[in-house]
PAGU-241186 format. One record per residue (C-alpha): residue in one letter; x, y, z; residue number from 1. Coordinates in steps of 0.25 Angstrom, whole numbers, padded with zeros to 4 digits. Layout:
residu;c1;c2;c3;num
a;X;Y;Z;NUM $
...
REM end
This chain:
residu;c1;c2;c3;num
m;0129;0018;-0057;1 $
r;0117;0027;-0057;2 $
s;0105;0021;-0050;3 $
g;0092;0019;-0058;4 $
i;0079;0026;-0057;5 $
l;0066;0021;-0051;6 $
y;0054;0026;-0059;7 $
m;0040;0026;-0052;8 $
v;0031;0024;-0064;9 $
a;0016;0026;-0064;10 $
t;0009;0017;-0073;11 $
p;-0006;0018;-0078;12 $
i;-0017;0015;-0068;13 $
g;-0026;0009;-0079;14 $
n;-0025;0017;-0092;15 $
l;-0012;0014;-0099;16 $
q;-0012;0027;-0106;17 $
d;-0009;0034;-0092;18 $
i;0006;0029;-0093;19 $
t;0015;0040;-0095;20 $
v;0026;0041;-0106;21 $
r;0036;0043;-0096;22 $
a;0032;0031;-0088;23 $
l;0033;0022;-0101;24 $
d;0047;0028;-0104;25 $
v;0051;0025;-0090;26 $
l;0046;0010;-0090;27 $
q;0053;0008;-0103;28 $
s;0066;0013;-0098;29 $
v;0068;0006;-0085;30 $
n;0075;-0007;-0082;31 $
r;0064;-0013;-0073;32 $
v;0050;-0010;-0070;33 $
i;0045;-0012;-0055;34 $
c;0031;-0017;-0053;35 $
e;0022;-0023;-0043;36 $
e;0019;-0036;-0050;37 $
r;0026;-0040;-0063;38 $
r;0014;-0045;-0069;39 $
v;0007;-0031;-0068;40 $
g;0019;-0023;-0071;41 $
s;0022;-0031;-0084;42 $
a;0007;-0029;-0088;43 $
i;0009;-0014;-0086;44 $
l;0021;-0013;-0094;45 $
h;0016;-0021;-0105;46 $
q;0003;-0013;-0106;47 $
l;0013;0000;-0107;48 $
k;0021;-0007;-0117;49 $
v;0034;-0007;-0108;50 $
e;0040;-0020;-0111;51 $
g;0052;-0028;-0107;52 $
k;0054;-0022;-0093;53 $
t;0059;-0030;-0081;54 $
l;0048;-0030;-0070;55 $
v;0051;-0030;-0055;56 $
e;0040;-0033;-0045;57 $
l;0040;-0023;-0033;58 $
n;0028;-0026;-0023;59 $
e;0024;-0027;-0009;60 $
h;0030;-0042;-0009;61 $
n;0044;-0038;-0013;62 $
e;0045;-0024;-0011;63 $
e;0056;-0023;-0001;64 $
q;0066;-0033;-0008;65 $
q;0063;-0028;-0022;66 $
a;0064;-0014;-0019;67 $
q;0078;-0016;-0014;68 $
e;0082;-0023;-0026;69 $
l;0076;-0013;-0036;70 $
a;0082;-0002;-0028;71 $
l;0096;-0008;-0030;72 $
a;0093;-0010;-0045;73 $
l;0089;0004;-0046;74 $
l;0102;0008;-0039;75 $
n;0110;0000;-0049;76 $
g;0104;0008;-0061;77 $
e;0091;0002;-0065;78 $
n;0079;0011;-0068;79 $
m;0066;0005;-0064;80 $
a;0051;0009;-0065;81 $
l;0042;0006;-0054;82 $
i;0027;0004;-0058;83 $
s;0015;0000;-0050;84 $
d;0003;-0008;-0055;85 $
c;-0003;0005;-0059;86 $
g;-0001;0020;-0056;87 $
t;0010;0026;-0048;88 $
p;0020;0016;-0042;89 $
a;0023;0016;-0027;90 $
f;0010;0022;-0023;91 $
a;0002;0012;-0015;92 $
d;0011;0002;-0022;93 $
p;0025;-0004;-0020;94 $
g;0037;0004;-0023;95 $
s;0039;0014;-0012;96 $
l;0050;0006;-0006;97 $
l;0058;0005;-0019;98 $
v;0057;0021;-0021;99 $
q;0062;0022;-0006;100 $
l;0074;0013;-0009;101 $
a;0077;0021;-0022;102 $
y;0078;0034;-0014;103 $
d;0086;0027;-0004;104 $
y;0096;0023;-0015;105 $
g;0096;0036;-0022;106 $
i;0089;0030;-0034;107 $
r;0080;0040;-0042;108 $
v;0065;0038;-0041;109 $
v;0057;0044;-0053;110 $
p;0042;0045;-0053;111 $
v;0035;0043;-0067;112 $
p;0021;0048;-0063;113 $
g;0008;0044;-0070;114 $
a;-0005;0037;-0067;115 $
s;-0010;0037;-0052;116 $
s;-0024;0032;-0048;117 $
l;-0023;0042;-0036;118 $
m;-0020;0054;-0044;119 $
a;-0031;0050;-0054;120 $
l;-0042;0049;-0044;121 $
l;-0038;0062;-0037;122 $
s;-0039;0069;-0050;123 $
v;-0053;0066;-0052;124 $
s;-0058;0067;-0037;125 $
p;-0069;0078;-0037;126 $
l;-0065;0082;-0023;127 $
p;-0052;0090;-0021;128 $
l;-0041;0082;-0014;129 $
k;-0031;0092;-0008;130 $
k;-0026;0081;0000;131 $
f;-0029;0066;0002;132 $
y;-0024;0053;0009;133 $
f;-0019;0042;0000;134 $
a;-0023;0029;0008;135 $
g;-0020;0019;-0003;136 $
f;-0024;0005;-0001;137 $
l;-0032;0001;0011;138 $
p;-0027;-0011;0019;139 $
r;-0034;-0024;0015;140 $
k;-0038;-0029;0028;141 $
e;-0052;-0025;0033;142 $
e;-0048;-0020;0047;143 $
e;-0036;-0012;0041;144 $
r;-0044;-0006;0030;145 $
k;-0054;-0001;0040;146 $
k;-0044;0004;0049;147 $
s;-0036;0011;0038;148 $
l;-0049;0018;0033;149 $
e;-0052;0023;0047;150 $
q;-0039;0030;0048;151 $
l;-0040;0036;0034;152 $
r;-0054;0041;0038;153 $
r;-0047;0050;0048;154 $
l;-0039;0057;0038;155 $
k;-0050;0066;0034;156 $
t;-0044;0067;0020;157 $
p;-0047;0061;0006;158 $
l;-0042;0047;0005;159 $
v;-0037;0039;-0007;160 $
l;-0038;0024;-0006;161 $
m;-0034;0013;-0016;162 $
d;-0036;-0002;-0016;163 $
t;-0037;-0014;-0026;164 $
p;-0049;-0016;-0036;165 $
y;-0055;-0027;-0028;166 $
r;-0055;-0019;-0015;167 $
l;-0063;-0007;-0022;168 $
e;-0077;-0011;-0015;169 $
r;-0070;-0014;-0002;170 $
t;-0063;-0001;-0002;171 $
l;-0075;0007;-0005;172 $
q;-0083;-0001;0006;173 $
d;-0071;0003;0016;174 $
i;-0072;0017;0013;175 $
q;-0087;0018;0015;176 $
n;-0085;0011;0028;177 $
a;-0075;0020;0033;178 $
f;-0080;0034;0027;179 $
g;-0095;0031;0025;180 $
k;-0102;0028;0012;181 $
g;-0104;0043;0009;182 $
r;-0089;0046;0009;183 $
m;-0085;0052;-0005;184 $
i;-0075;0045;-0013;185 $
t;-0068;0046;-0026;186 $
i;-0064;0033;-0032;187 $
g;-0057;0030;-0045;188 $
l;-0059;0016;-0052;189 $
n;-0050;0011;-0063;190 $
l;-0045;0025;-0065;191 $
t;-0040;0027;-0080;192 $
l;-0046;0014;-0085;193 $
p;-0059;0014;-0094;194 $
t;-0067;0009;-0082;195 $
e;-0062;0021;-0073;196 $
k;-0072;0026;-0063;197 $
v;-0071;0038;-0054;198 $
m;-0082;0040;-0043;199 $
h;-0084;0051;-0033;200 $
q;-0095;0047;-0023;201 $
a;-0098;0042;-0009;202 $
v;-0091;0029;-0006;203 $
g;-0104;0022;-0004;204 $
e;-0109;0025;-0018;205 $
v;-0096;0021;-0024;206 $
l;-0096;0008;-0016;207 $
k;-0110;0005;-0022;208 $
k;-0106;0007;-0036;209 $
l;-0093;0000;-0035;210 $
k;-0097;-0012;-0027;211 $
g;-0091;-0025;-0032;212 $
q;-0082;-0018;-0042;213 $
k;-0067;-0018;-0043;214 $
a;-0058;-0007;-0049;215 $
e;-0045;0000;-0047;216 $
f;-0048;0011;-0038;217 $
i;-0044;0023;-0030;218 $
v;-0053;0031;-0020;219 $
i;-0053;0044;-0013;220 $
v;-0061;0045;0000;221 $
h;-0065;0060;0001;222 $
REM end
């Protein structure tokens, strides 16, 4: 029996029109769709008019066991698509363990590229970025965040940071504390949505304007 295929399917980061024709074809064709949370995954598929699919949760709470079970199902011929809550899967999200197991078992892994908040913000950065360091999500605990930023500051290269919407102000404050209020940043807020905003200013000025606000965001520290 031939093994199945694991498709890594990028979904929109906000604007549903950013879904690709190929992604829709793949989602319609697979046996199961793997997502972080069934509620969110179901909503995404419903919005994309992909109905009747069996959803499987793969997240930080069950990844080790679930990845093994899914890899065996792929080995037995099932085709599956892995999606994240938004954007490109397994990038600062669960999924890399399943990809690793797929390669270990000789299962084909196919990228289905599409929306990415990282690439979207890099494309509108007014400063050239020949290289950068993707730091992703900072630790939640205060002392760990502070220590992480101190280490990142030594890299002397542009940094890319992300966090949850309710930690927008905290992240900007942390950047200001670590790099100084005059440090230039490029920040993308609610990218691809009608409320989209891109700002390129000193972090102190951005912090004043966004104080108390919440939004999906990604930031480059120049």
